[in-house]
LOLUMTI-950388 format. One record per residue: residue in three letters; x, y, z of N, C-alpha, C in turn. Coordinates in steps of 0.001 Angstrom, whole numbers, plus 500000, padded with zeros to 6 digits. Layout:
N
ALAXYZXYZXYZ;...
END
This chain:
96
MET187787207404954534189222207424954747189894208067953538;GLU190783208990953820191568209610952757192796208758952503;LEU192991208395951249194153207590950885195356208498950683;LYS196473208107951255197720208849951083198754207928950457;ALA199475208465949496200514207697948810201677207405949754;LEU202341206290949520203519205925950313204781206601949799;HIS204940206637948454206203207114947896206048208142946774;THR205075207965945898204965208871944748203596209531944779;GLU202704209137943880201327209634943917200388208520943503;ILE199190208536944041198186207534943694197622207895942327;ILE197711206951941408197164207203940080195916206368939810;GLU195659205404940696194485204555940522194155203896941857;SER192867203858942186192446203144943394190975202767943262;PHE190613201710943951189217201305944025189018200505945303;GLN187770200344945683187448199623946908186690198351946554;VAL187112197238947145186472195943946949186404195246948303;GLU185208194819948667185019194047949896185681194698951111;GLY185549196008951212186056196704952388187540197011952386;ILE188246196687951311189660197058951252189887197991950060;HIS190870198846950196191240199781949141192450199222948412;ILE192327199071947099193437198618946267194011199864945594;VAL195312200051945710195973201277945269197097200938944298;ARG197219201766943262198408201696942393199020203083942358;GLU200285203159942746201012204424942710201802204535941409;LYS202122205769941065202976206042939907204296205295940101;TYR204720204586939075205906203739939212207216204503939078;MET207199205639938390208444206396938219208908206931939571;LYS210167206664939896210802207054941150210271206275942359;TYR209521205193942123209074204324943213210264203446943610;PRO210439203129944878211605202332945298211691200987944578;GLU212844200703944010213058199448943295212891198272944248;GLY212210197246943753212015196037944543210784196062945425;GLU210082197187945482208862197292946277207689197485945327;SER206636196727945542205482196781944641204720198089944796;ASN204309198643943666203534199880943672202024199620943628;ILE201620198351943764200218197997943999200143197409945391;TYR199207197919946175199044197435947541197610197613947997;ALA197281196989949129195928197071949686195993197653951093;LYS194997198482951404194859199054952744193489198695953298;ASN193428198482954617192143198231955247191438199554955549;GLN190294199497956194189499200697956472190215201676957408;GLU191160201180958187191924202042959097193145202655958422;GLY193375202309957161194500202864956426195786202078956578;GLN195723200901957189196917200069957365197109199184956132;ILE198343199030955721198649198170954580198479196720955001;ILE197708195982954197197496194572954515198264193647953567;TRP198619194150952397199521193409951510200075194319950419;PHE201224193897949894201798194451948665201678193360947606;ALA201302193726946389201223192737945314202614192213944997;GLU202708190913944837203977190323944417204371190879943058;LEU205661190935942832206201191331941529206710190083940816;PRO206609190014939485207137188856938770208656188731938886;ASN209336189853939062210758189855939398211059191133940170;GLU212136191130940915212383192210941878212681193569941263;LYS213031193624939995213341194915939372212205195415938482;ASP211020194868938661209876195230937846208944196156938629;CYS207918196673937950206901197517938577205634197450937735;TYR204509197753938349203235197735937629203028199076936944;SER202976199037935610202922200275934829201576200518934154;ASN200708199521934131199426199660933427198250199576934392;ASP197109200061933914195898200092934733195548198725935296;MET194887198743936445194388197526937061192976197254936550;ILE192663195994936402191316195559936037190891194525937072;VAL189689194699937641189137193658938499188279192772937607;ARG188697191539937483187995190608936603186765190034937299;LYS185896189408936525184677188811937074184977187726938094;ASP186136187073937954186505186018938905187139186579940179;GLY187203187921940290187708188554941500189208188781941515;LEU189913188393940474191354188621940417191635190009939843;ILE192768190565940237193230191836939690194203191527938560;GLN194013192186937433194936192029936307195651193349936078;SER196955193275935909197748194446935547198975193962934785;SER199610194886934099200831194544933361202000195338933919;THR203183194803933711204378195404934286205239196066933215;TRP206167196868933674207092197567932790207905196581931954;ASN208262195443932546209086194455931849208283193502930970;GLY206976193747930799206205193004929818205441191794930309;PHE205175191705931599204394190594932124202962191042932386;THR201995190203931998200608190400932414200390189469933589;VAL199920190045934690199885189336935962198457189307936502;LEU198073188158937066196811188031937798197155187945939278;ILE196535188815940067196849188948941491195629188570942319;ASP195845187773943356194782187397944286194418188613945135;ILE193176189023945093192733190227945797192774190059947313;ASP192797188810947796192794188557949238194167188696949884;ASN195238188452949092196563188447949719197689189052948870;GLY197390189472947639198403190092946794199346189119946106;LYS199099187834946230199972186829945621199676186699944126;ILE200712186420943362200551186191941928199919184817941719;ILE198817184804940981198148183561940601198690183071939261;GLU198942184032938372199450183699937041200267184871936508;SER201325184565935811202174185599935215202598185106933839;LYS202322185926932813202685185556931452203484186705930828;PHE204560186338930135205315187344929394204523187657928126;THR204173188941927938203285189312926839203847190425925952;LYS205027190899926238205598192025925490206076191611924137;
END
């Protein structure tokens, strides 16, 4: 499956357990919509990662941790752990 960006351009993606996790460039991405999301094998979006606040965006690389969580940091200075199954925030810490 060829991945296509929703709004800007894909700057990072990987596949885990049959789903594609995507991070798009945050500049000019619609405010209030997460730029990390997951697509199934058919290319349908199955979740958007929660944002720590509605005016934030994910600006740093994603890391898949050994415990299966996705770690990324936001423009506003939060380091966030995201559940790979549903995109929900498991933990959010202000680190800036």
